[in-house]
Jmol script that loads the backbone (N, CA, C; Angstrom):
load data "model"
ATOM      1  N   MET A   1      56.674  28.280 109.515  1.00  0.00           N
ATOM      2  CA  MET A   1      55.363  27.650 109.500  1.00  0.00           C
ATOM      3  C   MET A   1      54.312  28.695 109.865  1.00  0.00           C
ATOM      4  N   GLN A   2      53.157  28.571 109.264  1.00  0.00           N
ATOM      5  CA  GLN A   2      52.049  29.493 109.517  1.00  0.00           C
ATOM      6  C   GLN A   2      51.533  29.383 110.941  1.00  0.00           C
ATOM      7  N   GLU A   3      50.893  30.437 111.366  1.00  0.00           N
ATOM      8  CA  GLU A   3      50.208  30.418 112.649  1.00  0.00           C
ATOM      9  C   GLU A   3      48.845  29.767 112.460  1.00  0.00           C
ATOM     10  N   PHE A   4      48.373  29.057 113.468  1.00  0.00           N
ATOM     11  CA  PHE A   4      47.066  28.423 113.398  1.00  0.00           C
ATOM     12  C   PHE A   4      46.111  29.175 114.301  1.00  0.00           C
ATOM     13  N   SER A   5      44.851  29.189 113.920  1.00  0.00           N
ATOM     14  CA  SER A   5      43.876  29.903 114.742  1.00  0.00           C
ATOM     15  C   SER A   5      42.557  29.151 114.787  1.00  0.00           C
ATOM     16  N   VAL A   6      41.856  29.357 115.874  1.00  0.00           N
ATOM     17  CA  VAL A   6      40.531  28.776 116.071  1.00  0.00           C
ATOM     18  C   VAL A   6      39.641  29.888 116.598  1.00  0.00           C
ATOM     19  N   SER A   7      38.449  30.007 116.047  1.00  0.00           N
ATOM     20  CA  SER A   7      37.508  31.030 116.497  1.00  0.00           C
ATOM     21  C   SER A   7      36.475  30.425 117.434  1.00  0.00           C
ATOM     22  N   VAL A   8      36.148  31.166 118.475  1.00  0.00           N
ATOM     23  CA  VAL A   8      35.119  30.753 119.423  1.00  0.00           C
ATOM     24  C   VAL A   8      34.130  31.904 119.542  1.00  0.00           C
ATOM     25  N   SER A   9      32.859  31.632 119.309  1.00  0.00           N
ATOM     26  CA  SER A   9      31.833  32.667 119.451  1.00  0.00           C
ATOM     27  C   SER A   9      31.474  32.821 120.930  1.00  0.00           C
ATOM     28  N   LEU A  10      31.491  34.047 121.402  1.00  0.00           N
ATOM     29  CA  LEU A  10      31.065  34.321 122.768  1.00  0.00           C
ATOM     30  C   LEU A  10      29.548  34.456 122.776  1.00  0.00           C
ATOM     31  N   LEU A  11      28.917  33.864 123.778  1.00  0.00           N
ATOM     32  CA  LEU A  11      27.458  33.866 123.866  1.00  0.00           C
ATOM     33  C   LEU A  11      26.994  34.637 125.090  1.00  0.00           C
ATOM     34  N   CYS A  12      25.852  35.272 124.966  1.00  0.00           N
ATOM     35  CA  CYS A  12      25.243  35.977 126.092  1.00  0.00           C
ATOM     36  C   CYS A  12      24.873  34.937 127.153  1.00  0.00           C
ATOM     37  N   PRO A  13      25.278  35.158 128.426  1.00  0.00           N
ATOM     38  CA  PRO A  13      24.951  34.185 129.472  1.00  0.00           C
ATOM     39  C   PRO A  13      23.468  34.169 129.835  1.00  0.00           C
ATOM     40  N   ILE A  14      22.708  35.170 129.399  1.00  0.00           N
ATOM     41  CA  ILE A  14      21.283  35.245 129.706  1.00  0.00           C
ATOM     42  C   ILE A  14      20.441  34.554 128.629  1.00  0.00           C
ATOM     43  N   CYS A  15      20.637  34.949 127.359  1.00  0.00           N
ATOM     44  CA  CYS A  15      19.767  34.443 126.298  1.00  0.00           C
ATOM     45  C   CYS A  15      20.471  33.546 125.276  1.00  0.00           C
ATOM     46  N   GLY A  16      21.801  33.473 125.312  1.00  0.00           N
ATOM     47  CA  GLY A  16      22.538  32.615 124.394  1.00  0.00           C
ATOM     48  C   GLY A  16      22.835  33.231 123.038  1.00  0.00           C
ATOM     49  N   SER A  17      22.489  34.483 122.841  1.00  0.00           N
ATOM     50  CA  SER A  17      22.742  35.143 121.567  1.00  0.00           C
ATOM     51  C   SER A  17      24.245  35.382 121.378  1.00  0.00           C
ATOM     52  N   ASP A  18      24.665  35.451 120.115  1.00  0.00           N
ATOM     53  CA  ASP A  18      26.064  35.763 119.831  1.00  0.00           C
ATOM     54  C   ASP A  18      26.206  37.135 119.168  1.00  0.00           C
ATOM     55  N   GLN A  19      25.146  37.934 119.262  1.00  0.00           N
ATOM     56  CA  GLN A  19      25.149  39.273 118.668  1.00  0.00           C
ATOM     57  C   GLN A  19      25.273  40.327 119.769  1.00  0.00           C
ATOM     58  N   PHE A  20      26.307  41.159 119.674  1.00  0.00           N
ATOM     59  CA  PHE A  20      26.559  42.189 120.677  1.00  0.00           C
ATOM     60  C   PHE A  20      26.814  43.523 120.004  1.00  0.00           C
ATOM     61  N   LYS A  21      26.626  44.575 120.758  1.00  0.00           N
ATOM     62  CA  LYS A  21      26.981  45.910 120.292  1.00  0.00           C
ATOM     63  C   LYS A  21      27.743  46.587 121.416  1.00  0.00           C
ATOM     64  N   CYS A  22      28.603  47.517 121.038  1.00  0.00           N
ATOM     65  CA  CYS A  22      29.392  48.260 122.023  1.00  0.00           C
ATOM     66  C   CYS A  22      28.668  49.539 122.389  1.00  0.00           C
ATOM     67  N   ASP A  23      28.669  49.840 123.680  1.00  0.00           N
ATOM     68  CA  ASP A  23      28.093  51.095 124.165  1.00  0.00           C
ATOM     69  C   ASP A  23      29.191  52.141 124.120  1.00  0.00           C
ATOM     70  N   GLU A  24      29.086  53.064 123.184  1.00  0.00           N
ATOM     71  CA  GLU A  24      30.102  54.099 122.989  1.00  0.00           C
ATOM     72  C   GLU A  24      30.238  55.007 124.210  1.00  0.00           C
ATOM     73  N   GLU A  25      29.158  55.234 124.930  1.00  0.00           N
ATOM     74  CA  GLU A  25      29.186  56.137 126.083  1.00  0.00           C
ATOM     75  C   GLU A  25      29.824  55.478 127.304  1.00  0.00           C
ATOM     76  N   ALA A  26      29.522  54.202 127.534  1.00  0.00           N
ATOM     77  CA  ALA A  26      30.116  53.472 128.649  1.00  0.00           C
ATOM     78  C   ALA A  26      31.366  52.780 128.118  1.00  0.00           C
ATOM     79  N   GLU A  27      32.521  53.228 128.542  1.00  0.00           N
ATOM     80  CA  GLU A  27      33.791  52.757 127.995  1.00  0.00           C
ATOM     81  C   GLU A  27      33.956  51.245 128.116  1.00  0.00           C
ATOM     82  N   GLY A  28      34.005  50.573 126.968  1.00  0.00           N
ATOM     83  CA  GLY A  28      34.240  49.142 126.926  1.00  0.00           C
ATOM     84  C   GLY A  28      33.046  48.271 127.246  1.00  0.00           C
ATOM     85  N   SER A  29      31.899  48.845 127.456  1.00  0.00           N
ATOM     86  CA  SER A  29      30.713  48.070 127.781  1.00  0.00           C
ATOM     87  C   SER A  29      30.180  47.381 126.530  1.00  0.00           C
ATOM     88  N   ILE A  30      29.764  46.122 126.694  1.00  0.00           N
ATOM     89  CA  ILE A  30      29.203  45.335 125.596  1.00  0.00           C
ATOM     90  C   ILE A  30      27.768  44.994 125.969  1.00  0.00           C
ATOM     91  N   ILE A  31      26.851  45.178 125.008  1.00  0.00           N
ATOM     92  CA  ILE A  31      25.425  44.948 125.252  1.00  0.00           C
ATOM     93  C   ILE A  31      24.912  43.883 124.288  1.00  0.00           C
ATOM     94  N   CYS A  32      24.200  42.901 124.831  1.00  0.00           N
ATOM     95  CA  CYS A  32      23.586  41.873 123.994  1.00  0.00           C
ATOM     96  C   CYS A  32      22.519  42.535 123.121  1.00  0.00           C
ATOM     97  N   ALA A  33      22.575  42.275 121.832  1.00  0.00           N
ATOM     98  CA  ALA A  33      21.629  42.881 120.893  1.00  0.00           C
ATOM     99  C   ALA A  33      20.222  42.324 121.066  1.00  0.00           C
ATOM    100  N   ASP A  34      20.093  41.128 121.661  1.00  0.00           N
ATOM    101  CA  ASP A  34      18.769  40.523 121.814  1.00  0.00           C
ATOM    102  C   ASP A  34      18.092  40.878 123.139  1.00  0.00           C
ATOM    103  N   CYS A  35      18.782  40.641 124.257  1.00  0.00           N
ATOM    104  CA  CYS A  35      18.119  40.834 125.556  1.00  0.00           C
ATOM    105  C   CYS A  35      18.559  42.084 126.308  1.00  0.00           C
ATOM    106  N   GLY A  36      19.629  42.736 125.847  1.00  0.00           N
ATOM    107  CA  GLY A  36      20.072  43.965 126.488  1.00  0.00           C
ATOM    108  C   GLY A  36      21.024  43.761 127.660  1.00  0.00           C
ATOM    109  N   TYR A  37      21.424  42.505 127.939  1.00  0.00           N
ATOM    110  CA  TYR A  37      22.380  42.228 129.022  1.00  0.00           C
ATOM    111  C   TYR A  37      23.648  43.025 128.765  1.00  0.00           C
ATOM    112  N   GLU A  38      24.130  43.705 129.794  1.00  0.00           N
ATOM    113  CA  GLU A  38      25.305  44.559 129.658  1.00  0.00           C
ATOM    114  C   GLU A  38      26.447  44.023 130.512  1.00  0.00           C
ATOM    115  N   SER A  39      27.634  43.937 129.910  1.00  0.00           N
ATOM    116  CA  SER A  39      28.812  43.524 130.653  1.00  0.00           C
ATOM    117  C   SER A  39      30.046  44.085 129.954  1.00  0.00           C
ATOM    118  N   PHE A  40      31.207  43.684 130.430  1.00  0.00           N
ATOM    119  CA  PHE A  40      32.462  44.070 129.806  1.00  0.00           C
ATOM    120  C   PHE A  40      33.079  42.841 129.154  1.00  0.00           C
ATOM    121  N   ARG A  41      34.002  43.036 128.244  1.00  0.00           N
ATOM    122  CA  ARG A  41      34.594  41.936 127.485  1.00  0.00           C
ATOM    123  C   ARG A  41      35.173  40.864 128.413  1.00  0.00           C
ATOM    124  N   ASP A  42      35.931  41.266 129.422  1.00  0.00           N
ATOM    125  CA  ASP A  42      36.538  40.304 130.346  1.00  0.00           C
ATOM    126  C   ASP A  42      35.475  39.455 131.048  1.00  0.00           C
ATOM    127  N   GLU A  43      34.369  40.083 131.442  1.00  0.00           N
ATOM    128  CA  GLU A  43      33.275  39.356 132.097  1.00  0.00           C
ATOM    129  C   GLU A  43      32.648  38.359 131.123  1.00  0.00           C
ATOM    130  N   LEU A  44      32.472  38.791 129.876  1.00  0.00           N
ATOM    131  CA  LEU A  44      31.876  37.929 128.858  1.00  0.00           C
ATOM    132  C   LEU A  44      32.767  36.717 128.583  1.00  0.00           C
ATOM    133  N   VAL A  45      34.068  36.926 128.522  1.00  0.00           N
ATOM    134  CA  VAL A  45      35.005  35.822 128.334  1.00  0.00           C
ATOM    135  C   VAL A  45      34.914  34.864 129.515  1.00  0.00           C
ATOM    136  N   SER A  46      34.852  35.405 130.727  1.00  0.00           N
ATOM    137  CA  SER A  46      34.723  34.577 131.928  1.00  0.00           C
ATOM    138  C   SER A  46      33.411  33.784 131.909  1.00  0.00           C
ATOM    139  N   ASP A  47      32.328  34.443 131.509  1.00  0.00           N
ATOM    140  CA  ASP A  47      31.020  33.779 131.426  1.00  0.00           C
ATOM    141  C   ASP A  47      31.030  32.639 130.406  1.00  0.00           C
ATOM    142  N   ASN A  48      31.922  32.720 129.436  1.00  0.00           N
ATOM    143  CA  ASN A  48      31.997  31.721 128.371  1.00  0.00           C
ATOM    144  C   ASN A  48      33.159  30.754 128.556  1.00  0.00           C
ATOM    145  N   SER A  49      33.652  30.631 129.776  1.00  0.00           N
ATOM    146  CA  SER A  49      34.843  29.799 130.018  1.00  0.00           C
ATOM    147  C   SER A  49      34.627  28.348 129.598  1.00  0.00           C
ATOM    148  N   GLU A  50      33.419  27.829 129.746  1.00  0.00           N
ATOM    149  CA  GLU A  50      33.147  26.462 129.302  1.00  0.00           C
ATOM    150  C   GLU A  50      33.195  26.367 127.787  1.00  0.00           C
ATOM    151  N   GLN A  51      32.777  27.423 127.125  1.00  0.00           N
ATOM    152  CA  GLN A  51      32.794  27.486 125.663  1.00  0.00           C
ATOM    153  C   GLN A  51      34.242  27.504 125.151  1.00  0.00           C
ATOM    154  N   ILE A  52      35.108  28.101 125.937  1.00  0.00           N
ATOM    155  CA  ILE A  52      36.514  28.228 125.557  1.00  0.00           C
ATOM    156  C   ILE A  52      37.286  27.117 126.263  1.00  0.00           C
ATOM    157  N   ASP A  53      37.166  25.925 125.783  1.00  0.00           N
ATOM    158  CA  ASP A  53      37.798  24.756 126.387  1.00  0.00           C
ATOM    159  C   ASP A  53      39.151  24.529 125.720  1.00  0.00           C
ATOM    160  N   ALA A  54      40.224  24.677 126.485  1.00  0.00           N
ATOM    161  CA  ALA A  54      41.573  24.580 125.937  1.00  0.00           C
ATOM    162  C   ALA A  54      41.838  23.233 125.272  1.00  0.00           C
ATOM    163  N   GLU A  55      41.323  22.160 125.842  1.00  0.00           N
ATOM    164  CA  GLU A  55      41.552  20.842 125.275  1.00  0.00           C
ATOM    165  C   GLU A  55      40.917  20.721 123.897  1.00  0.00           C
ATOM    166  N   GLU A  56      39.703  21.244 123.764  1.00  0.00           N
ATOM    167  CA  GLU A  56      39.008  21.197 122.480  1.00  0.00           C
ATOM    168  C   GLU A  56      39.743  22.038 121.443  1.00  0.00           C
ATOM    169  N   LEU A  57      40.198  23.231 121.852  1.00  0.00           N
ATOM    170  CA  LEU A  57      40.917  24.106 120.934  1.00  0.00           C
ATOM    171  C   LEU A  57      42.218  23.458 120.488  1.00  0.00           C
ATOM    172  N   CYS A  58      42.915  22.801 121.408  1.00  0.00           N
ATOM    173  CA  CYS A  58      44.159  22.118 121.059  1.00  0.00           C
ATOM    174  C   CYS A  58      43.889  21.023 120.039  1.00  0.00           C
ATOM    175  N   GLY A  59      42.775  20.318 120.198  1.00  0.00           N
ATOM    176  CA  GLY A  59      42.412  19.276 119.244  1.00  0.00           C
ATOM    177  C   GLY A  59      42.196  19.825 117.845  1.00  0.00           C
ATOM    178  N   GLU A  60      41.545  20.979 117.757  1.00  0.00           N
ATOM    179  CA  GLU A  60      41.298  21.595 116.457  1.00  0.00           C
ATOM    180  C   GLU A  60      42.603  22.053 115.813  1.00  0.00           C
ATOM    181  N   VAL A  61      43.490  22.643 116.608  1.00  0.00           N
ATOM    182  CA  VAL A  61      44.783  23.084 116.083  1.00  0.00           C
ATOM    183  C   VAL A  61      45.592  21.865 115.648  1.00  0.00           C
ATOM    184  N   LYS A  62      45.529  20.780 116.417  1.00  0.00           N
ATOM    185  CA  LYS A  62      46.237  19.548 116.070  1.00  0.00           C
ATOM    186  C   LYS A  62      45.767  19.034 114.713  1.00  0.00           C
ATOM    187  N   GLU A  63      44.458  19.032 114.485  1.00  0.00           N
ATOM    188  CA  GLU A  63      43.916  18.581 113.201  1.00  0.00           C
ATOM    189  C   GLU A  63      44.417  19.457 112.055  1.00  0.00           C
ATOM    190  N   GLN A  64      44.438  20.780 112.269  1.00  0.00           N
ATOM    191  CA  GLN A  64      44.925  21.697 111.242  1.00  0.00           C
ATOM    192  C   GLN A  64      46.403  21.431 110.940  1.00  0.00           C
ATOM    193  N   LEU A  65      47.178  21.207 111.992  1.00  0.00           N
ATOM    194  CA  LEU A  65      48.605  20.953 111.836  1.00  0.00           C
ATOM    195  C   LEU A  65      48.856  19.638 111.099  1.00  0.00           C
ATOM    196  N   GLU A  66      48.119  18.594 111.458  1.00  0.00           N
ATOM    197  CA  GLU A  66      48.272  17.303 110.782  1.00  0.00           C
ATOM    198  C   GLU A  66      47.968  17.428 109.290  1.00  0.00           C
ATOM    199  N   GLU A  67      46.899  18.138 108.962  1.00  0.00           N
ATOM    200  CA  GLU A  67      46.519  18.315 107.562  1.00  0.00           C
ATOM    201  C   GLU A  67      47.600  19.091 106.799  1.00  0.00           C
ATOM    202  N   LYS A  68      48.129  20.128 107.408  1.00  0.00           N
ATOM    203  CA  LYS A  68      49.173  20.941 106.769  1.00  0.00           C
ATOM    204  C   LYS A  68      50.442  20.112 106.557  1.00  0.00           C
ATOM    205  N   MET A  69      50.812  19.322 107.566  1.00  0.00           N
ATOM    206  CA  MET A  69      52.014  18.491 107.442  1.00  0.00           C
ATOM    207  C   MET A  69      51.831  17.433 106.358  1.00  0.00           C
ATOM    208  N   LEU A  70      50.665  16.810 106.290  1.00  0.00           N
ATOM    209  CA  LEU A  70      50.393  15.818 105.265  1.00  0.00           C
ATOM    210  C   LEU A  70      50.527  16.415 103.871  1.00  0.00           C
ATOM    211  N   LYS A  71      49.922  17.578 103.671  1.00  0.00           N
ATOM    212  CA  LYS A  71      50.001  18.236 102.367  1.00  0.00           C
ATOM    213  C   LYS A  71      51.442  18.602 102.023  1.00  0.00           C
ATOM    214  N   SER A  72      52.203  19.070 103.006  1.00  0.00           N
ATOM    215  CA  SER A  72      53.607  19.428 102.777  1.00  0.00           C
ATOM    216  C   SER A  72      54.426  18.209 102.382  1.00  0.00           C
ATOM    217  N   LEU A  73      54.230  17.093 103.095  1.00  0.00           N
ATOM    218  CA  LEU A  73      54.967  15.864 102.777  1.00  0.00           C
ATOM    219  C   LEU A  73      54.575  15.320 101.409  1.00  0.00           C
ATOM    220  N   GLN A  74      53.279  15.373 101.086  1.00  0.00           N
ATOM    221  CA  GLN A  74      52.831  14.908  99.773  1.00  0.00           C
ATOM    222  C   GLN A  74      53.461  15.749  98.666  1.00  0.00           C
ATOM    223  N   GLN A  75      53.542  17.053  98.882  1.00  0.00           N
ATOM    224  CA  GLN A  75      54.139  17.949  97.896  1.00  0.00           C
ATOM    225  C   GLN A  75      55.638  17.683  97.775  1.00  0.00           C
ATOM    226  N   LEU A  76      56.298  17.441  98.906  1.00  0.00           N
ATOM    227  CA  LEU A  76      57.732  17.204  98.925  1.00  0.00           C
ATOM    228  C   LEU A  76      58.109  15.942  98.151  1.00  0.00           C
ATOM    229  N   PHE A  77      57.320  14.870  98.339  1.00  0.00           N
ATOM    230  CA  PHE A  77      57.638  13.598  97.699  1.00  0.00           C
ATOM    231  C   PHE A  77      56.806  13.319  96.447  1.00  0.00           C
ATOM    232  N   LYS A  78      56.184  14.338  95.920  1.00  0.00           N
ATOM    233  CA  LYS A  78      55.392  14.213  94.699  1.00  0.00           C
ATOM    234  C   LYS A  78      56.301  13.751  93.565  1.00  0.00           C
ATOM    235  N   GLY A  79      55.880  12.730  92.873  1.00  0.00           N
ATOM    236  CA  GLY A  79      56.666  12.213  91.757  1.00  0.00           C
ATOM    237  C   GLY A  79      57.675  11.151  92.160  1.00  0.00           C
ATOM    238  N   SER A  80      57.855  10.921  93.437  1.00  0.00           N
ATOM    239  CA  SER A  80      58.789   9.902  93.900  1.00  0.00           C
ATOM    240  C   SER A  80      58.192   8.515  93.659  1.00  0.00           C
ATOM    241  N   THR A  81      59.016   7.608  93.143  1.00  0.00           N
ATOM    242  CA  THR A  81      58.548   6.245  92.905  1.00  0.00           C
ATOM    243  C   THR A  81      58.787   5.344  94.106  1.00  0.00           C
ATOM    244  N   SER A  82      59.650   5.762  95.021  1.00  0.00           N
ATOM    245  CA  SER A  82      59.974   4.891  96.158  1.00  0.00           C
ATOM    246  C   SER A  82      59.331   5.332  97.471  1.00  0.00           C
ATOM    247  N   ILE A  83      58.825   6.571  97.554  1.00  0.00           N
ATOM    248  CA  ILE A  83      58.218   7.072  98.797  1.00  0.00           C
ATOM    249  C   ILE A  83      56.792   7.524  98.500  1.00  0.00           C
ATOM    250  N   LYS A  84      55.844   6.972  99.239  1.00  0.00           N
ATOM    251  CA  LYS A  84      54.438   7.366  99.127  1.00  0.00           C
ATOM    252  C   LYS A  84      53.977   7.848 100.495  1.00  0.00           C
ATOM    253  N   VAL A  85      53.296   8.977 100.545  1.00  0.00           N
ATOM    254  CA  VAL A  85      52.792   9.535 101.796  1.00  0.00           C
ATOM    255  C   VAL A  85      51.288   9.264 101.855  1.00  0.00           C
ATOM    256  N   LYS A  86      50.869   8.571 102.929  1.00  0.00           N
ATOM    257  CA  LYS A  86      49.456   8.252 103.108  1.00  0.00           C
ATOM    258  C   LYS A  86      48.991   8.788 104.427  1.00  0.00           C
ATOM    259  N   ARG A  87      47.709   9.044 104.524  1.00  0.00           N
ATOM    260  CA  ARG A  87      47.103   9.507 105.772  1.00  0.00           C
ATOM    261  C   ARG A  87      47.024   8.342 106.734  1.00  0.00           C
ATOM    262  N   GLY A  88      47.519   8.537 107.967  1.00  0.00           N
ATOM    263  CA  GLY A  88      47.468   7.500 108.993  1.00  0.00           C
ATOM    264  C   GLY A  88      46.203   7.632 109.829  1.00  0.00           C
ATOM    265  N   HIS A  89      45.866   6.626 110.559  1.00  0.00           N
ATOM    266  CA  HIS A  89      44.663   6.663 111.411  1.00  0.00           C
ATOM    267  C   HIS A  89      45.026   6.441 112.831  1.00  0.00           C
TER     268      HIS A  89
END
end "model"
wireframe off; spacefill off
backbone 0.3
color backbone group
């Protein structure tokens, strides 16, 4: 089975921008392209902990998995006269 993924945009804790640039001189430093706030990746992830809500991400992966399973079952029983696969609620 395929791997599932969900993307989460990290936001600047100062201005809310999602645009960053890396400071080549300061090893691993990330700078907000809008306001100039400087931090490191780990700090930015920590600052966005509310944005990265495990329950919400699990819900999105669950939806992807349900859709994939439905399509697989429909393909498996395609043409069958005795088995019909329908989306449940």
